C-alpha positions in Angstrom: 9.4 -17.6 -22.5 6.8 -18.1 -25.3 3.3 -17.6 -23.7 1.6 -19.6 -26.6 -1.3 -17.1 -26.8 -4.4 -18.3 -28.6 -7.8 -16.6 -29.3 -10.4 -19.3 -28.6 -13.6 -17.5 -29.4 -14.5 -14.1 -30.7 -17.9 -12.5 -29.9 -20.0 -11.8 -33.0 -21.2 -8.3 -32.0 -18.4 -6.9 -29.9 -14.6 -7.3 -29.2 -15.3 -9.6 -26.3 -13.3 -12.7 -26.6 -12.0 -15.9 -25.0 -8.3 -16.4 -25.1 -5.7 -18.5 -23.3 -1.9 -18.5 -22.8 0.7 -20.3 -20.8 2.9 -19.1 -17.9 5.5 -21.1 -16.0 2.8 -21.9 -13.5 0.0 -23.0 -15.7 -2.6 -22.0 -18.3 -4.5 -18.7 -18.0 -8.0 -18.5 -19.5 -9.3 -15.0 -20.2 -11.2 -12.9 -19.5 -9.5 -13.1 -16.1 -9.7 -11.1 -12.9 -6.7 -11.1 -10.6 -7.1 -10.5 -6.8 -4.5 -8.2 -5.5 -2.0 -9.6 -3.0 0.0 -6.4 -2.5 2.3 -7.7 0.2 2.3 -11.4 -0.6 -1.2 -11.9 0.7 -4.8 -11.2 -0.4 -5.9 -9.4 2.7 -7.7 -11.5 5.3 -7.3 -14.7 3.2 -4.7 -17.5 2.9 -3.4 -18.7 -0.5 -5.5 -21.8 0.0 -8.6 -19.7 0.4 -7.9 -17.9 -2.8 -7.3 -21.1 -4.6 -10.5 -22.7 -3.3 -12.5 -19.8 -4.6 -11.1 -20.7 -8.1 -8.5 -18.2 -8.9 -5.4 -19.2 -10.9 -3.6 -15.9 -11.0 -3.0 -13.1 -8.5 -1.1 -9.8 -8.5 1.8 -8.7 -6.2 3.3 -5.3 -5.8 7.0 -4.8 -6.6 7.2 -1.5 -4.8 5.8 -2.8 -1.5 7.6 -6.2 -1.6 10.9 -4.4 -2.3 10.4 -2.3 0.8 9.1 -5.1 3.0 10.3 -7.9 3.4 12.8 -7.2 0.6 13.5 -8.9 -2.7 16.6 -10.7 -1.3 14.5 -12.3 1.5 11.9 -13.5 -1.0 14.7 -14.9 -3.2 16.1 -16.8 -0.3 12.7 -18.2 0.4 12.7 -19.7 -3.1 10.7 -16.9 -4.8 7.2 -15.4 -4.1 5.3 -18.6 -5.0 7.1 -20.6 -2.3 7.2 -17.6 0.1 3.4 -17.3 0.1 2.6 -20.9 -0.7 0.9 -20.1 -4.0 1.3 -22.7 -6.8 -0.4 -20.8 -9.6 0.5 -17.7 -11.7 1.6 -14.4 -10.3 1.9 -11.0 -12.0 3.9 -8.2 -10.4 3.5 -4.6 -11.3 6.5 -2.3 -11.4 5.7 0.5 -8.9 4.8 2.9 -11.7 1.4 3.7 -10.1 3.2 4.4 -6.8 5.3 6.9 -8.7 2.0 8.7 -9.4 0.3 8.3 -6.1 3.3 9.2 -3.9 4.3 12.3 -5.7 5.1 14.2 -2.5 7.9 11.8 -1.6 9.5 11.1 -5.0 11.4 12.8 -7.8 11.3 11.6 -11.4 14.6 11.8 -13.2 15.6 10.7 -16.7 17.5 7.7 -15.4 14.9 6.6 -12.8 12.9 7.6 -9.8 14.1 8.7 -6.4 11.6 8.1 -3.6 11.3 7.8 0.1 9.9 4.8 1.9 6.4 5.3 3.2 7.4 3.0 6.1 10.5 4.7 7.5 11.3 7.6 5.2 14.5 6.1 3.9 15.7 7.1 0.5 15.6 4.7 -2.5 16.2 4.8 -6.2 14.5 2.8 -8.9 15.9 2.5 -12.4 14.3 0.3 -15.1 17.2 -2.1 -14.7 16.9 -2.2 -10.9 13.2 -2.9 -11.1 13.8 -5.8 -13.5 16.4 -7.1 -11.1 13.9 -6.9 -8.2 11.2 -8.6 -10.2 13.5 -11.4 -11.2 14.3 -12.0 -7.5 10.7 -12.0 -6.6 10.0 -14.5 -9.4 6.6 -13.7 -10.7 5.4 -15.2 -14.0 4.5 -11.9 -15.7 6.4 -8.7 -14.9 5.8 -5.1 -15.8 8.6 -2.6 -16.6 9.0 0.7 -14.7 6.9 3.4 -16.3 5.5 6.8 -15.5 1.8 6.9 -14.9 0.8 10.5 -15.8 -1.4 12.3 -13.4 -4.9 13.4 -14.3 -5.3 16.0 -15.5 -1.9 16.5 -17.2 -1.1 18.9 -20.0 0.1 17.6 -23.4 3.7 18.6 -23.2 4.2 17.1 -19.7 2.4 13.9 -20.8 4.6 13.7 -24.0 7.8 14.0 -22.0 6.7 11.4 -19.5 5.8 9.1 -22.4 9.2 9.5 -24.0 10.8 8.5 -20.7 8.4 5.5 -20.3 9.3 4.3 -23.8 13.0 4.6 -23.1 12.6 2.7 -19.9 10.7 0.0 -21.7 13.6 -0.6 -24.1 16.1 -0.6 -21.2 13.9 -3.0 -19.2 13.8 -5.5 -22.1 17.6 -5.3 -22.4 18.0 -5.9 -18.7 15.6 -8.9 -18.6 17.4 -12.3 -18.2 15.1 -14.9 -16.8 13.6 -17.1 -19.4 10.8 -18.3 -17.3 9.3 -14.9 -16.9 7.4 -12.8 -19.5 7.3 -9.0 -19.6 4.3 -7.0 -20.8 4.8 -3.6 -22.3 2.9 -0.6 -20.9 1.0 1.8 -23.1 0.9 5.3 -21.6 0.1 8.6 -23.2 -2.5 10.1 -20.8 -5.7 11.3 -22.4 -4.3 12.3 -25.7 -5.1 9.9 -28.6 -2.1 11.1 -30.6 0.2 10.1 -27.7 -1.6 6.8 -27.2 -1.1 6.0 -30.8 2.7 6.7 -30.5 2.9 4.6 -27.4 1.0 1.6 -28.9 3.2 1.7 -32.1 6.4 1.9 -30.1 5.5 -0.8 -27.5 4.3 -3.2 -30.3 7.5 -2.6 -32.3 9.6 -3.8 -29.3 8.0 -7.2 -29.4 6.5 -7.5 -25.9 4.3 -10.7 -25.7 1.5 -8.8 -24.0 0.4 -5.2 -23.6 -0.8 -3.3 -20.6 -3.2 -0.3 -20.8 -1.6 2.0 -18.2 -2.6 5.4 -16.9 -6.4 4.8 -17.0 -8.9 4.7 -14.2 -6.8 7.1 -12.1 -9.6 9.6 -11.2 -11.1 10.6 -14.5 -14.7 10.3 -15.4 -15.7 6.7 -16.4 -16.9 7.8 -19.8 -13.5 9.1 -20.5 -11.9 5.9 -19.3 -14.2 4.0 -21.6 -13.4 6.2 -24.6 -9.7 5.7 -24.2 -9.9 2.0 -23.5 -11.9 1.6 -26.7 -9.4 3.7 -28.7 -6.3 2.0 -27.3 -7.7 -1.5 -27.9 -8.5 -0.5 -31.4 -4.8 0.0 -32.0 -3.8 -3.5 -30.8 -3.4 -6.7 -32.7 -5.5 -9.8 -32.0 -2.5 -11.9 -31.1 -1.5 -10.5 -27.7 -3.2 -10.4 -24.3 -4.5 -7.0 -23.2 -4.3 -6.1 -19.6 -6.1 -3.1 -18.0 -4.6 -2.2 -14.6 -6.6 -1.2 -11.6 -10.2 -1.9 -12.7 -12.4 -4.2 -10.6 -15.9 -3.0 -10.2 -18.4 -5.5 -11.9 -19.9 -3.1 -14.3 -16.6 -1.7 -15.5 -15.2 -5.2 -16.1 -18.3 -6.0 -18.1 -17.9 -2.9 -20.2 -14.2 -3.4 -20.9 -14.5 -7.1 -21.7 -17.0 -5.9 -24.4 -14.3 -3.5 -25.7 -11.7 -6.4 -25.9 -9.8 -6.3 -22.7 -8.6 -9.7 -21.4 -7.1 -9.2 -18.0 -8.0 -7.1 -14.9 -6.8 -6.5 -11.4 -8.0 -4.3 -8.6 -8.1 -4.0 -4.8 -11.8 -2.8 -5.0 -13.6 -6.1 -4.2 -11.5 -6.8 -1.2 -11.3 -3.2 0.0 -15.0 -2.6 0.0 -15.5 -6.0 1.7 -13.4 -4.8 4.6 -15.6 -1.7 4.6 -18.9 -3.6 4.9 -20.0 -3.6 1.3 -21.0 -6.9 -0.3 -21.6 -7.5 -4.0 -24.9 -9.1 -5.2 -26.5 -9.5 -8.6 -28.9 -6.8 -7.5 -26.2 -4.3 -6.7 -23.9 -3.8 -3.7 -25.4 -3.8 -0.2 -24.1 -2.2 3.0 -24.3 -5.1 5.4 -24.4 -2.9 8.6 -27.7 -1.3 7.7 -30.5 -1.8 10.2 -32.6 -3.8 7.7 -30.1 -6.7 8.0 -30.0 -7.0 11.8 -32.6 -9.8 11.7 -32.3 -10.9 8.1 -31.5 -14.6 8.6 -30.9 -15.3 4.9 -27.6 -15.6 3.0 -26.1 -12.7 1.2 -27.4 -14.4 -2.0 -29.6 -17.4 -2.1 -27.9 -19.0 -5.1 -24.3 -18.2 -4.0 -22.1 -21.2 -3.3 -19.3 -19.4 -1.5 -18.3 -20.5 2.0 -19.9 -17.4 3.6 -23.3 -17.8 2.0 -23.4 -21.5 2.6 -22.8 -21.2 6.3 -23.8 -17.7 7.5 -26.6 -15.1 7.3 -26.8 -11.3 6.7 -27.7 -10.9 10.3 -24.5 -12.7 11.4 -22.4 -10.5 9.2 -24.2 -7.4 10.4 -23.4 -8.5 14.0 -19.7 -9.3 13.3 -19.0 -5.9 11.7 -20.8 -4.0 14.4 -18.9 -6.0 17.0 -15.6 -5.3 15.1 -14.8 -9.0 15.0 -11.9 -10.0 12.8 -14.0 -12.7 11.1 -16.2 -10.0 9.5 -13.8 -8.8 6.8 -12.7 -12.3 6.1 -16.2 -13.6 5.4 -17.0 -10.5 3.4 -13.9 -10.9 1.3 -14.6 -14.5 0.6 -18.0 -13.6 -0.7 -16.9 -10.6 -2.9 -14.1 -12.6 -4.5 -16.4 -15.5 -5.1 -18.8 -13.1 -6.8 -16.0 -11.7 -9.0 -14.9 -15.2 -10.0 -18.4 -16.3 -10.8 -19.0 -13.1 -12.8 -15.9 -13.9 -14.9 -17.0 -17.5 -15.4 -20.5 -16.3 -16.5 -18.9 -13.9 -18.9 -16.8 -16.7 -20.4 -19.9 -18.9 -20.8 -21.8 -16.1 -22.5 -19.0 -15.5 -25.0 -18.6 -19.2 -25.7 -22.4 -19.6 -26.1 -22.8 -16.6 -28.3 -25.1 -14.7 -25.9 -22.7 -12.2 -24.5 -24.7 -9.2 -25.6 -27.8 -10.5 -23.9 -25.8 -11.3 -20.7 -24.2 -7.9 -20.8 -27.6 -6.1 -20.9 -29.4 -8.3 -18.4 -26.5 -8.2 -15.8 -26.0 -4.5 -16.1 -29.7 -3.6 -15.9 -30.2 -5.8 -12.8 -27.1 -4.7 -11.0 -27.6 -1.0 -11.5 -31.4 -1.0 -10.9 -30.9 -2.8 -7.6 -28.0 -0.9 -6.0 -28.9 -0.1 -2.4 
């Protein structure tokens, strides 16, 4: 499928840009943040909730969906869109990050990855071809090939060998792909070695993927190192493809990486911290269970139009969390995702209006100075 990618607007003083492209389920405007629906749900919310906030794209996890409920079950339901009643775009990752994070229950081989289910301990084997088969059954609009996300830190020789395997798997994945209504993004690995990142970018671009993913970043390294390698990797990429950075979702990092030319983001952070009592505000995140909010009868943010802020107060959220009520993480999640959607919308407006640099400075200063 041709994604019909277009650059709509380029910032004058940075790589920040507005772009758009087509998937089988609609137009995607970037910069874009994708809420994570690991197991066919954005935790605590329905698909309608996510749609009403304004999102047009979410992420699913191939590894988790393969283990439960199974790709065949999703295929019988008519694909992931119908299964979870989501009519907009979906991206599925490949399980590459799980290869990194579950190192105690997996073995990487040249042909693929052997691993044990975290659910019941059963043994499974992923090859690049098998992952493509699973992703085609799941039916997402954008799919990611199986790759090896190097650990951090990782020595040069190990990283180089893992990159060679990843590049081989990328070629095999492209050959295995058969669905015309799906697009596959290539993954640029190479750890924290610029020489290897350059090799990876050149090889992935030569394969003709319609989009590129910056893999193996934000995996525990210092944020300044992440920033350095995002900057370097983006500098190797052409203007005419979407650039996707996996696993980044805090407001300041998104602002930084938009400035460096990244178009697409996903992360569990906004929903995870919401379930753990932290709420985003323009003056920095707040811990809603602090005593100062027990009798604070104002919304989380006065100018926020989310369902939570329009109907409830900090005092009520404080009470719900302390009472361990199920409604608490739901209302917190609605607010945090609304905050992220509004941030992305404000970033787009700033790029379109040629004031992104001013917005960047003002938002960052206010957010960091007010953290409490």
